[in-house]
C-alpha positions in Angstrom: 179.1 -64.5 66.5 181.9 -65.2 64.1 184.4 -62.6 65.1 186.2 -61.6 68.3 187.2 -58.1 67.3 185.7 -54.9 66.1 186.9 -51.5 64.9 184.7 -48.5 65.4 185.2 -44.7 64.9 184.6 -42.4 67.8 183.4 -39.3 65.9 183.6 -35.7 67.1 180.5 -33.5 67.6 179.9 -29.8 67.1 177.6 -27.8 69.4 175.7 -25.7 66.9 174.9 -23.4 69.9 175.1 -23.6 73.7 172.9 -21.7 76.1 173.2 -21.9 79.9 169.6 -21.6 81.2 170.1 -21.9 85.0 171.7 -23.8 87.8 170.3 -26.7 89.8 170.5 -27.0 93.6 173.2 -29.7 93.2 175.5 -27.2 91.4 175.0 -28.6 87.9 174.1 -26.0 85.2 171.1 -26.6 82.9 171.5 -25.9 79.3 170.2 -26.1 75.8 172.3 -27.2 72.8 172.1 -29.0 69.5 174.6 -31.7 68.7 175.7 -32.8 65.2 178.3 -35.4 64.4 181.2 -34.8 62.0 183.3 -37.4 60.1 186.4 -36.6 62.0 187.1 -39.3 64.6 189.3 -41.3 66.9 189.4 -45.0 66.0 188.9 -47.8 68.5 190.2 -51.4 67.9 188.7 -53.8 70.4 189.4 -57.5 70.8 187.8 -60.0 73.2 189.9 -61.4 76.1 188.8 -64.5 77.9 190.7 -63.8 81.0 188.5 -60.9 82.0 191.4 -58.4 81.9 191.0 -54.9 80.4 194.0 -53.2 78.7 194.3 -50.0 76.7 197.1 -48.9 74.5 198.6 -46.4 74.1 198.4 -44.5 77.4 197.2 -41.0 76.8 199.4 -38.2 78.0 198.4 -36.5 81.3 195.5 -39.0 81.7 195.8 -41.6 84.4 194.5 -45.1 83.5 191.8 -44.9 86.2 190.6 -41.6 84.9 190.6 -42.6 81.2 187.0 -42.7 79.9 187.6 -45.7 77.8 188.7 -47.8 80.7 185.9 -46.4 82.9 183.3 -47.3 80.3 184.6 -50.8 79.9 184.7 -51.3 83.7 181.2 -49.8 84.0 179.8 -52.2 81.4 181.4 -55.2 83.1 179.9 -54.1 86.5 176.5 -53.6 85.0 176.3 -56.9 83.1 178.5 -59.2 85.2 180.4 -60.3 82.0 183.4 -62.5 82.7 185.0 -61.3 79.4 187.7 -58.7 79.0 189.1 -56.7 76.1 192.3 -55.4 74.6 191.6 -51.9 73.3 193.8 -49.8 71.1 193.0 -46.2 70.3 194.2 -44.2 67.3 193.8 -40.7 68.7 193.1 -38.0 66.2 190.8 -35.6 68.0 192.4 -32.8 70.1 191.9 -33.0 73.8 190.1 -30.0 75.3 188.8 -28.8 72.0 185.1 -29.0 72.7 184.7 -31.8 70.1 183.6 -34.4 72.7 186.5 -36.8 72.0 186.6 -38.4 75.4 182.9 -38.8 75.6 182.8 -40.3 72.1 185.6 -42.7 73.0 183.6 -43.9 76.0 180.4 -44.3 73.9 182.1 -46.3 71.2 183.7 -48.5 73.9 180.2 -49.2 75.3 178.8 -49.9 71.8 181.8 -52.1 70.8 182.0 -54.2 74.0 178.2 -54.6 74.3 178.4 -56.2 70.9 181.5 -58.3 71.4 180.5 -59.5 74.9 176.9 -60.2 73.6 175.6 -58.4 76.7 172.6 -57.2 74.7 171.9 -54.0 76.6 169.6 -51.5 74.9 170.8 -48.1 73.8 168.8 -46.6 76.6 170.6 -48.8 79.1 174.0 -48.0 77.6 173.2 -44.3 77.7 172.3 -44.6 81.4 175.8 -46.1 82.0 177.3 -43.4 79.9 175.6 -40.6 81.7 177.5 -41.5 84.9 180.7 -41.0 82.9 179.8 -37.6 81.4 176.8 -35.6 80.3 177.8 -35.8 76.6 178.2 -39.6 76.4 174.5 -40.4 75.9 174.2 -38.5 72.6 177.1 -40.5 71.2 175.5 -43.7 72.4 172.2 -42.9 70.8 174.0 -41.8 67.7 171.7 -39.2 66.2 171.9 -35.4 65.9 169.9 -34.1 68.9 168.4 -31.2 70.7 169.6 -31.5 74.3 168.3 -30.0 77.5 168.7 -30.6 81.3 172.4 -31.1 81.9 172.6 -32.4 78.3 171.0 -35.8 78.9 167.5 -34.9 77.8 167.8 -35.7 74.1 165.4 -35.3 71.2 166.5 -36.6 67.8 166.5 -33.9 65.1 167.3 -33.7 61.4 169.5 -30.9 60.3 171.2 -29.9 57.1 174.6 -31.7 56.7 176.9 -29.0 55.5 180.7 -29.0 55.1 182.5 -27.4 58.0 185.9 -25.8 58.4 187.1 -26.4 61.9 190.1 -24.5 63.3 192.1 -25.9 66.3 193.9 -23.0 68.0 196.6 -24.0 70.4 194.7 -23.2 73.6 193.0 -25.1 76.4 190.4 -23.8 78.9 189.4 -26.2 81.7 185.6 -26.7 81.6 185.4 -26.2 85.3 187.2 -22.9 85.1 184.8 -21.8 82.3 181.7 -22.7 84.4 183.1 -20.7 87.4 184.0 -17.6 85.4 182.0 -14.4 86.4 181.5 -13.5 82.7 179.5 -16.6 82.0 175.8 -15.9 81.3 173.8 -18.4 83.4 170.2 -17.4 82.8 169.7 -17.4 79.0 166.0 -17.7 78.1 164.9 -21.1 76.8 164.4 -21.2 73.0 162.7 -23.5 70.5 164.1 -25.5 67.6 162.7 -22.9 65.2 165.1 -20.3 66.8 168.0 -22.5 65.9 166.8 -22.7 62.3 166.4 -18.9 62.3 170.0 -18.4 63.6 168.9 -16.8 66.9 171.5 -18.6 69.0 175.0 -18.2 70.4 177.5 -20.0 72.6 177.3 -18.6 76.1 180.9 -19.7 76.8 182.4 -17.7 73.9 183.0 -14.5 75.8 184.6 -16.4 78.7 186.9 -18.4 76.5 187.8 -15.5 74.3 188.9 -13.7 77.4 190.9 -16.5 78.9 192.4 -17.8 75.6 193.6 -15.1 73.2 194.3 -17.8 70.5 190.6 -18.7 70.4 189.7 -15.0 70.1 192.1 -14.6 67.2 190.8 -17.7 65.4 187.2 -16.6 65.7 188.1 -13.1 64.5 189.8 -14.5 61.5 187.2 -17.1 60.6 184.3 -14.6 61.1 185.4 -12.7 58.0 184.0 -15.7 56.0 180.7 -16.0 57.8 179.0 -16.8 61.1 181.9 -18.5 62.9 181.1 -20.2 66.2 182.9 -22.0 69.0 182.0 -25.6 69.9 181.4 -26.6 73.5 183.6 -24.8 76.0 186.3 -24.5 73.3 188.9 -24.3 72.0 187.8 -25.4 68.5 185.9 -22.9 66.3 184.0 -23.7 63.1 182.1 -22.4 60.2 179.4 -24.0 58.0 180.2 -23.8 54.3 178.0 -24.2 51.2 180.4 -26.8 49.7 183.6 -28.7 50.2 185.6 -26.5 47.9 184.8 -23.4 49.9 185.7 -25.1 53.1 189.0 -26.3 51.6 189.8 -22.8 50.3 189.2 -21.2 53.7 191.3 -23.8 55.5 194.1 -23.3 53.0 194.1 -19.5 53.8 193.9 -19.9 57.5 196.8 -18.9 59.8 195.5 -21.5 62.3 195.7 -25.2 61.8 192.5 -27.2 61.4 190.5 -29.6 59.1 187.4 -29.8 56.9 184.7 -32.3 57.5 181.1 -33.1 56.8 178.2 -32.8 59.2 176.2 -36.1 59.8 172.9 -36.6 61.5 173.6 -40.3 62.1 176.8 -41.1 63.9 179.5 -42.7 61.9 180.0 -45.1 64.8 176.5 -46.5 64.3 176.9 -46.7 60.6 180.1 -48.7 61.1 178.5 -50.9 63.8 175.6 -51.7 61.5 178.0 -52.7 58.7 179.9 -55.0 61.2 176.7 -56.7 62.3 175.7 -57.4 58.7 179.1 -59.0 58.0 179.4 -61.0 61.2 176.0 -62.1 62.3 173.7 -64.6 60.6 
């Protein structure tokens, strides 16, 4: 090891569809979804500390330090490996909170990847994903770093290869708590299980869309506007909505006309975090 610091992106994801297929005895809902990464990301800067302490800057608004997924991930990795090292972590936050883009889960996953490398704890991706699953159902897909078909509560992952289109993503000013969305009486909880070919055929939806459109008029308005350009969808439990486009220019034109703020991005089957980690390893390891 020739470096004591690393910078990794924590990329967003899109749920290309999201079906709720049932509910387990423990209260967790079972689902089917397809995850694809996009090149819009938070950025984590991690530096080794030899005093064992863990620090994070800046503090995130309305998120207590003990609840922050970055700190929880770092503490969980220390507990799992017994490492005596610590870290100073700085986050450049770009992804909206509560947008359905998986920002918190991605931050946690990139923390696990970064510190596993810096601390030389040498856990496998499977072991890191198991730690991540205790932090949140979406964390393992970011740890494994490949577009995936997910089942169970989101932890049963099968790597898939998808087209990598340009997307326009709109970020309406709305927030619906995930727990509230799951409790809502309008939520469909018994969608029939589908196959990957159904995704390719476009026979999918987001079961949370009706709930979120009802609770958050700004999401409804954004979807109505974006739908004039094609098959607009909502990611996760909202609030962000997106549309796949045939090229970058079309995505840029749609965003320029949009009454709702947002961004354009490219879909990626391999996580930008893993691409960056591979580049770092090539530069810093013999």
